[in-house]
KOLLUM-653758 format. One record per residue: y, x, z of N, C-alpha, C in turn; residue number from 0. Coordinates in steps of 0.1 Angstrom, whole numbers, plus 5000, padded with zeros to 4 digits. Atoms other than C-alpha are relative to their C-alpha. Example, Ala and Ser with C-alpha at 12.3 -4.5 7.8 and 13.67 -1.06 7.14 Angstrom:
// KOLLUM-653758
[[4988,5009,5000],[4955,5123,5078],[5012,5009,5000],0]
[[4989,4991,5000],[4989,5137,5071],[5011,4992,5008],1]
//
This chain:
// KOLLUM-653758
[[5002,5003,5014],[3882,4592,9181],[4989,5007,4994],0]
[[5011,4991,5006],[3859,4621,9172],[4987,4995,5006],1]
[[5013,5005,4994],[3832,4607,9196],[4996,4988,4993],2]
[[5003,5012,5007],[3834,4573,9180],[4995,5002,4986],3]
[[5004,4997,5014],[3832,4588,9145],[4986,5006,5000],4]
[[5013,4994,4999],[3802,4608,9156],[4989,4990,5002],5]
[[5009,5011,4997],[3785,4577,9170],[4997,4992,4988],6]
[[5001,5008,5013],[3792,4558,9138],[4991,5007,4990],7]
[[5007,4992,5010],[3778,4586,9117],[4985,4999,5004],8]
[[5014,5000,4996],[3746,4587,9138],[4993,4986,4997],9]
[[5005,5013,5002],[3741,4549,9136],[4997,4997,4985],10]
[[5001,5004,5015],[3746,4546,9098],[4992,5010,4992],11]
[[5007,4990,5008],[3727,4578,9088],[4985,4997,5001],12]
[[5015,5001,5001],[3691,4576,9077],[4994,5014,5001],13]
[[5006,4987,4998],[3671,4605,9090],[4987,5002,4992],14]
[[5013,4999,5006],[3639,4597,9072],[4998,4990,4988],15]
[[5003,5009,5011],[3626,4581,9040],[4992,4988,5005],16]
[[5008,5011,4994],[3605,4559,9063],[5009,4989,5007],17]
[[4992,5011,4994],[3620,4525,9072],[4997,4999,5015],18]
[[5004,5002,4986],[3600,4523,9104],[5005,5011,5009],19]
[[4995,4989,4992],[3610,4558,9116],[5016,4998,5002],20]
[[4986,5002,4999],[3647,4550,9109],[5003,4988,5010],21]
[[4998,5011,4990],[3643,4517,9128],[4997,5005,5014],22]
[[5003,4995,4986],[3628,4535,9158],[5012,5009,5005],23]
[[4989,4992,4996],[3657,4560,9158],[5012,4990,5004],24]
[[4989,5010,4996],[3682,4530,9158],[4997,4993,5013],25]
[[5004,5007,4988],[3663,4512,9185],[5003,5009,5012],26]
[[4997,4992,4988],[3666,4542,9208],[5015,5001,5003],27]
[[4985,5000,4998],[3704,4544,9202],[5005,4986,5006],28]
[[4996,5014,4995],[3707,4506,9208],[4997,4999,5015],29]
[[5005,5003,4986],[3687,4506,9240],[5005,5011,5010],30]
[[4997,4989,4991],[3697,4540,9255],[5014,5005,4999],31]
[[4987,4995,5003],[3732,4545,9241],[4999,5013,4992],32]
[[5000,4989,5010],[3743,4573,9218],[5007,5012,5007],33]
[[4994,4988,4993],[3749,4608,9233],[5011,5006,4991],34]
[[4990,4993,5008],[3782,4623,9221],[5007,5010,5009],35]
[[4992,4990,4993],[3805,4652,9230],[5014,4999,4994],36]
[[4986,5000,5005],[3843,4654,9227],[5008,5010,5009],37]
[[4991,4991,4992],[3871,4677,9238],[5010,4993,5009],38]
[[4991,5006,4990],[3889,4667,9269],[5014,5005,4998],39]
[[4986,4995,5001],[3927,4670,9272],[5002,5014,5006],40]
[[4998,4987,4995],[3922,4701,9293],[4992,5011,4993],41]
[[5007,4990,5008],[3901,4718,9266],[4985,5000,5002],42]
[[5014,5000,4998],[3867,4712,9281],[4992,4991,4991],43]
[[5009,5008,5008],[3838,4699,9260],[4992,4992,5010],44]
[[5007,5008,4991],[3824,4669,9278],[4991,4991,4993],45]
[[5010,5009,5006],[3794,4647,9272],[5002,4986,5005],46]
[[4998,5014,4996],[3794,4609,9273],[4990,4992,4992],47]
[[5008,5009,5008],[3776,4579,9259],[5008,4989,4993],48]
[[4994,5011,5007],[3787,4554,9233],[4990,4989,5000],49]
[[5009,5012,5000],[3772,4519,9238],[5003,4991,4989],50]
[[4998,5010,5010],[3767,4496,9209],[5001,4986,5005],51]
[[5001,5013,4995],[3762,4466,9231],[5005,5000,5015],52]
[[4997,5002,4986],[3777,4453,9264],[4988,4992,5006],53]
[[5012,5007,4994],[3744,4445,9282],[5004,4992,5012],54]
[[4997,5007,4988],[3761,4434,9314],[5008,4987,4998],55]
[[4992,5012,5003],[3785,4409,9298],[4997,4995,4986],56]
[[5004,5003,5014],[3767,4394,9268],[5011,4993,4992],57]
[[4989,5008,5008],[3797,4371,9259],[5011,5010,4995],58]
[[4989,4991,5005],[3819,4402,9254],[4996,5006,4987],59]
[[5004,4995,5013],[3798,4411,9223],[5004,4989,4990],60]
[[4997,5009,5011],[3805,4396,9189],[4987,4994,4994],61]
[[5013,5007,5004],[3778,4370,9180],[5003,4992,4987],62]
[[4998,5007,5013],[3774,4357,9144],[4987,4997,4994],63]
[[5012,5004,5007],[3747,4338,9127],[5005,4995,4986],64]
[[4996,5002,5013],[3750,4337,9089],[4989,4993,4992],65]
[[5009,5007,5008],[3733,4312,9066],[5000,5006,4986],66]
[[5001,4996,5014],[3721,4325,9032],[5008,5013,4998],67]
[[4993,4987,5000],[3734,4361,9038],[4995,5008,4987],68]
[[5003,4993,5013],[3735,4379,9004],[4999,5015,5002],69]
[[5001,4985,5000],[3722,4415,9002],[4996,5004,4986],70]
[[5002,4994,5013],[3724,4435,8970],[4997,5014,5002],71]
[[5005,4986,4998],[3704,4467,8969],[4992,5004,4988],72]
[[5007,4995,5012],[3693,4487,8938],[4999,4989,4990],73]
[[4999,5011,5010],[3704,4458,8916],[4991,4989,5003],74]
[[5008,5012,4996],[3682,4434,8935],[5008,4992,5010],75]
[[4992,5009,4992],[3698,4404,8951],[4990,4991,5008],76]
[[5009,5008,4992],[3681,4387,8980],[5009,4992,5011],77]
[[4993,5008,4991],[3693,4359,9004],[4991,4995,5012],78]
[[5007,5005,4988],[3675,4357,9038],[5007,4988,5005],79]
[[4994,5013,4996],[3680,4323,9053],[5010,5001,5011],80]
[[4991,4998,4989],[3696,4333,9086],[4999,5014,5005],81]
[[4999,4987,4994],[3708,4367,9098],[5008,4999,5012],82]
[[4992,5000,4987],[3719,4371,9134],[5006,5014,5002],83]
[[4993,4987,4998],[3745,4398,9139],[5005,5000,5014],84]
[[4993,4998,4987],[3756,4412,9173],[5008,5013,4998],85]
[[4991,4989,5003],[3786,4435,9170],[4998,5006,4986],86]
[[5002,4996,5014],[3780,4436,9133],[4987,5006,4996],87]
[[5014,4995,5003],[3744,4448,9136],[4991,4988,4997],88]
[[5009,5011,5003],[3719,4426,9119],[4986,5001,5007],89]
[[5011,4998,4991],[3694,4424,9148],[4988,4991,4997],90]
[[5011,5010,5002],[3674,4393,9138],[5001,4993,4986],91]
[[5000,5007,5012],[3664,4376,9106],[4990,4988,5001],92]
[[5008,5012,4999],[3650,4340,9104],[4998,4995,4986],93]
[[5003,5005,5014],[3632,4328,9073],[4994,4986,5002],94]
[[5004,5014,4998],[3627,4290,9070],[4994,4995,4988],95]
[[5006,5007,5011],[3605,4270,9048],[5002,4985,5002],96]
[[4997,5015,5000],[3610,4233,9039],[4987,4993,5005],97]
[[5012,5007,4995],[3586,4212,9060],[4995,4988,4990],98]
[[5003,5011,5010],[3587,4185,9032],[4992,5005,4988],99]
[[5007,4994,5012],[3571,4209,9007],[4987,5005,5006],100]
[[5013,4996,4995],[3534,4211,9013],[4995,5014,4996],101]
[[5004,4986,5004],[3532,4244,8995],[5008,5011,5007],102]
[[4991,4990,4993],[3559,4260,9017],[4995,5001,5014],103]
[[5006,4998,4987],[3542,4274,9048],[5007,5011,5007],104]
[[4994,4989,4992],[3552,4297,9076],[4994,5014,4996],105]
[[5006,4988,5006],[3527,4322,9061],[5008,5005,4988],106]
[[4992,4997,5011],[3548,4320,9030],[5013,5007,5004],107]
[[4987,4994,4994],[3579,4329,9051],[4997,5014,5004],108]
[[5004,4987,4997],[3560,4359,9064],[4999,5009,4988],109]
[[5001,4993,5012],[3552,4370,9029],[5013,5003,4994],110]
[[4987,4998,5005],[3588,4366,9020],[5006,5013,5007],111]
[[4995,4988,4993],[3597,4392,9047],[4994,5013,4994],112]
[[5006,4988,5006],[3572,4416,9031],[5007,5004,4987],113]
[[4992,4997,5012],[3591,4413,8999],[5014,5005,5003],114]
[[4986,4995,4996],[3625,4417,9016],[4999,5015,5004],115]
[[5000,4986,4995],[3614,4449,9033],[4999,5010,4988],116]
[[5001,4991,5011],[3606,4464,8999],[5013,5000,4992],117]
[[4989,5002,5009],[3636,4450,8980],[5013,5004,5007],118]
[[4987,4998,4994],[3664,4453,9006],[4998,5007,5014],119]
[[5004,4994,4988],[3652,4478,9032],[5012,5004,5009],120]
[[4988,4996,4992],[3688,4487,9043],[5003,4989,5011],121]
[[4997,5011,4990],[3690,4453,9061],[4991,5002,5012],122]
[[5010,4999,4989],[3659,4461,9082],[5000,5013,5008],123]
[[4999,4988,4992],[3669,4495,9094],[5004,4997,5015],124]
[[4994,5004,4987],[3687,4477,9123],[4992,4988,5006],125]
[[5007,5013,4996],[3662,4448,9127],[4992,5002,5013],126]
[[5008,5000,4988],[3647,4440,9161],[4991,4988,5001],127]
[[5008,5013,4998],[3632,4405,9156],[5000,4993,4986],128]
[[5002,5009,5012],[3618,4385,9127],[4994,4987,5004],129]
[[5005,5013,4996],[3612,4348,9130],[4997,4992,4987],130]
[[5004,5008,5011],[3594,4325,9106],[4998,4986,5005],131]
[[5002,5014,4996],[3594,4287,9107],[5001,4990,4989],132]
[[4998,5011,5009],[3590,4255,9088],[5007,4988,5006],133]
[[4993,5010,4993],[3612,4236,9112],[4992,4994,5012],134]
[[5008,5005,4989],[3583,4226,9134],[4992,5012,5006],135]
[[5006,4988,4995],[3560,4256,9138],[5009,5012,4999],136]
[[4991,4988,5000],[3577,4289,9146],[4992,5012,5006],137]
[[5006,4988,4995],[3565,4325,9151],[5010,5011,5000],138]
[[4991,4989,5000],[3582,4357,9160],[4992,5013,5000],139]
[[5006,4987,5001],[3573,4393,9153],[5010,5011,4997],140]
[[4992,4988,5002],[3586,4428,9145],[4999,5005,4985],141]
[[5000,4994,5014],[3592,4449,9114],[4986,5004,4996],142]
[[5013,4996,5004],[3556,4461,9115],[4989,4990,5003],143]
[[5010,5009,4996],[3538,4431,9128],[4992,4994,4988],144]
[[5008,5007,5010],[3509,4418,9107],[5000,4985,5004],145]
[[4998,5015,4998],[3506,4380,9103],[4993,4996,5013],146]
[[5006,5004,4987],[3482,4378,9133],[5008,5003,5012],147]
[[4992,4996,4988],[3508,4393,9156],[5014,4993,5000],148]
[[4989,5009,4999],[3535,4368,9147],[4996,4988,5009],149]
[[5005,5009,4990],[3533,4346,9178],[5011,4990,5004],150]
[[4991,5010,4995],[3549,4314,9192],[5006,5005,5014],151]
[[4994,4998,4987],[3573,4315,9222],[4999,4987,5007],152]
[[5004,5013,4995],[3560,4287,9244],[5008,4995,5012],153]
[[4992,5005,4989],[3587,4283,9271],[5015,5002,4997],154]
[[4986,4998,5002],[3624,4277,9269],[5007,5006,5012],155]
[[4993,4996,4988],[3633,4285,9305],[4992,5010,5008],156]
[[5008,4990,4992],[3604,4308,9317],[4994,4994,5012],157]
[[5005,5007,4988],[3595,4282,9344],[4988,4992,4996],158]
[[5010,5010,5004],[3574,4257,9325],[4996,5002,4985],159]
[[5004,5000,5014],[3554,4256,9292],[5006,4988,4993],160]
[[4994,5012,5007],[3571,4234,9266],[4989,4990,4996],161]
[[5009,5011,5004],[3555,4201,9257],[4996,5003,4986],162]
[[5005,4997,5014],[3533,4204,9226],[5007,4990,4990],163]
[[4993,5009,5009],[3553,4175,9212],[5014,5005,4995],164]
[[4987,4995,5004],[3585,4196,9209],[4998,5010,4988],165]
[[5001,4991,5011],[3592,4215,9177],[5000,5015,5005],166]
[[5001,4986,4996],[3582,4252,9182],[5013,5007,4998],167]
[[4988,4993,5003],[3614,4263,9166],[5011,4998,5011],168]
[[4990,5003,4989],[3636,4246,9192],[4997,5008,5012],169]
[[5004,4993,4988],[3616,4262,9220],[5002,5015,4998],170]
[[4998,4985,5003],[3617,4297,9204],[5015,5003,5000],171]
[[4986,4997,5000],[3654,4295,9198],[5006,5000,5014],172]
[[4995,5001,4987],[3662,4284,9233],[4994,5011,5009],173]
[[5007,4990,4992],[3636,4308,9248],[5004,5014,4997],174]
[[4998,4986,5004],[3644,4340,9228],[5015,5003,4997],175]
[[4986,4997,5005],[3680,4336,9216],[5011,4996,5010],176]
[[4990,4999,4990],[3697,4329,9248],[5006,5014,5000],177]
[[4993,4987,5003],[3723,4357,9246],[4995,5011,5010],178]
[[5004,4990,4991],[3714,4375,9278],[4985,5004,4999],179]
[[5015,4998,5001],[3676,4370,9273],[4997,5008,4987],180]
[[5003,4992,5012],[3677,4383,9237],[5003,5015,5002],181]
[[4997,4986,4998],[3695,4415,9247],[4990,5006,5009],182]
[[5010,4995,4990],[3670,4419,9276],[4987,5003,4993],183]
[[5013,4999,5008],[3640,4414,9252],[5001,5013,4992],184]
[[4998,4989,5009],[3654,4439,9227],[5000,5014,5008],185]
[[4998,4988,4993],[3664,4465,9253],[4988,5005,5007],186]
[[5010,4996,4991],[3634,4465,9276],[4986,4996,4996],187]
[[5013,5005,5003],[3605,4447,9259],[4996,5002,4985],188]
[[5005,4995,5013],[3601,4465,9226],[4996,5014,5001],189]
[[5004,4986,5000],[3581,4497,9222],[4993,5003,4987],190]
[[5006,4994,5012],[3568,4519,9194],[4987,5007,5004],191]
[[5013,4993,4997],[3531,4530,9194],[4997,5009,4988],192]
[[5002,4990,5011],[3524,4562,9174],[4986,5006,5003],193]
[[5014,4994,4998],[3487,4571,9169],[4999,5013,4992],194]
[[5001,4987,5008],[3496,4602,9148],[4999,4997,4985],195]
[[5000,5004,5014],[3491,4583,9115],[5010,4989,4997],196]
[[4991,5012,5002],[3510,4551,9118],[5009,4997,5013],197]
[[4992,5004,4989],[3539,4539,9139],[5001,4984,5000],198]
[[4999,5015,5000],[3538,4502,9150],[5010,4996,5011],199]
[[4990,5005,4991],[3566,4483,9167],[4995,4987,5006],200]
[[5006,5011,4993],[3555,4459,9194],[5011,4993,5009],201]
[[4991,5008,4992],[3574,4431,9212],[4992,4992,5010],202]
[[5007,5008,4990],[3564,4413,9244],[4998,4986,4996],203]
[[5002,5014,5001],[3549,4379,9242],[5007,4993,5011],204]
[[4992,5007,4990],[3565,4352,9262],[4994,5002,5014],205]
[[5006,4999,4987],[3540,4355,9291],[5002,5014,5006],206]
[[4998,4986,4995],[3544,4393,9293],[5015,5002,5004],207]
[[4986,4998,4996],[3582,4391,9293],[5003,4993,5013],208]
[[4997,5007,4987],[3584,4365,9321],[4992,5006,5012],209]
[[5008,4994,4989],[3556,4381,9341],[5006,5013,5005],210]
[[4994,4987,4996],[3572,4415,9341],[5013,4998,5008],211]
[[4987,5003,4993],[3607,4402,9351],[4997,4994,5013],212]
[[5004,5006,4987],[3591,4381,9378],[4995,5011,5010],213]
[[5006,4989,4992],[3571,4411,9391],[5010,5010,5005],214]
[[4989,4990,4996],[3601,4434,9391],[5009,4994,5011],215]
[[4992,5007,4990],[3622,4408,9410],[4993,5000,5013],216]
[[5008,5001,4988],[3594,4403,9435],[4999,5014,5007],217]
[[5001,4986,4994],[3591,4441,9440],[5012,5004,5007],218]
[[4987,4996,4994],[3628,4446,9446],[5001,4993,5013],219]
[[4999,5008,4988],[3627,4418,9472],[4991,5005,5011],220]
[[5010,4996,4990],[3595,4430,9489],[5003,5013,5006],221]
[[4997,4986,4995],[3607,4466,9492],[5014,5001,5006],222]
[[4987,5000,4994],[3641,4457,9505],[4999,5002,5015],223]
[[5001,4998,4985],[3650,4464,9542],[4995,4987,5007],224]
[[5004,5012,4994],[3643,4427,9549],[4987,4994,4993],225]
[[5011,5005,5007],[3613,4424,9526],[4987,5001,5008],226]
[[5013,5000,4993],[3577,4417,9537],[4990,5010,4994],227]
[[5008,4989,5007],[3563,4446,9515],[4988,4994,4993],228]
[[5011,5007,5008],[3540,4420,9497],[5006,4995,4987],229]
[[4994,5003,5013],[3548,4419,9460],[4993,4988,4994],230]
[[5007,5011,5007],[3521,4395,9447],[4991,5005,4989],231]
[[5010,4997,5011],[3496,4394,9418],[5004,4993,4987],232]
[[4999,5006,5013],[3500,4389,9381],[4986,4998,4995],233]
[[5014,5003,5005],[3469,4371,9367],[5000,5000,4985],234]
[[5002,5000,5015],[3459,4379,9331],[4987,4995,4996],235]
[[5013,5003,5006],[3432,4363,9310],[4996,5012,4991],236]
[[5005,4990,5009],[3411,4385,9288],[5008,5000,4986],237]
[[4993,4999,5013],[3430,4397,9257],[5015,4996,5001],238]
[[4986,5005,4998],[3464,4387,9272],[5010,5012,4999],239]
[[4991,4988,5002],[3478,4423,9268],[5004,5006,5014],240]
[[4997,4994,4987],[3475,4438,9303],[5006,5014,4999],241]
[[4995,4986,5001],[3481,4474,9291],[5015,5000,4996],242]
[[4986,5000,5004],[3513,4465,9273],[5009,4994,5011],243]
[[4992,5006,4989],[3525,4444,9303],[5003,5012,5010],244]
[[4997,4989,4991],[3521,4475,9325],[5010,5010,4994],245]
[[4990,4992,5006],[3541,4496,9300],[5014,4994,5001],246]
[[4987,5006,4998],[3569,4471,9300],[5005,5000,5014],247]
//
C-alpha cells in the first residue's frame, strides 16, 4: 500500500512550473516504470517498480475515449472533442473541425490546442499525442510540435501506403491507435531534445516507426544461432529524419 501511495504521489505531483518539464517527468515514469521502496514482511527495505501500463497485454489496460470531455481549471471551462484515456491517464487528445464549414480548418484545430495548453494545462501534463482533423485530412504531433511538425500517418498496417482516396483520419486512427501499436509508439518512439534553452518533444513519423521495428526484427533474426548475419539496409531520402531514426 505504501509503495502504491508513493507512486500515485509521484505521478500526480508537479515538480516544475513548466508544463513541458512536467510532461517529460511523467513520460519517463510511463515508459520506464516508477521506482519505489517498501518494507518487506521481514523488515527489509526493498526496491521495486510500479508500472502504470501493462505493455505486454494491452487488453488488460482500461481503454476509454470520451467525447466532449469537460475540463474546468482556474474558472475556465474547455471541452476538447475527444480525449483518449488509458488506465485513467489522458494520453491523447483529438480535436476535430467540421468539414462542411469552409472556415474550420485543421490549422484552426491546431490553434485550438495552443489555447487549451494555456487554459487547461493540467490535462496536458499527461499528454503523449495530439491529433487534428477535419474528418478527411488528419495530422499528429506532440505537446511542443509546431504546425509544420504535425504530420500525417500514411499507413494502416505498416506494409503498404494507404490509397490517397482514403480519409487520412481513418488511416491515422487504424495506424496509430491500434492498442499495442499506440503503447509501443508512446513507450519507444517519443524523445525529448534539450538544447539548454528549450525542450522539445518529438515523435516518430510513420516511416521511422516501421523502419526501426523492421530493422530491429531483422537484426534479432540475423544474429540468432541460425541467422545469416545479414541484417539489411534502411533507405532514407534527404530530410527523412535519419538521425532520429538512429536514436529510436
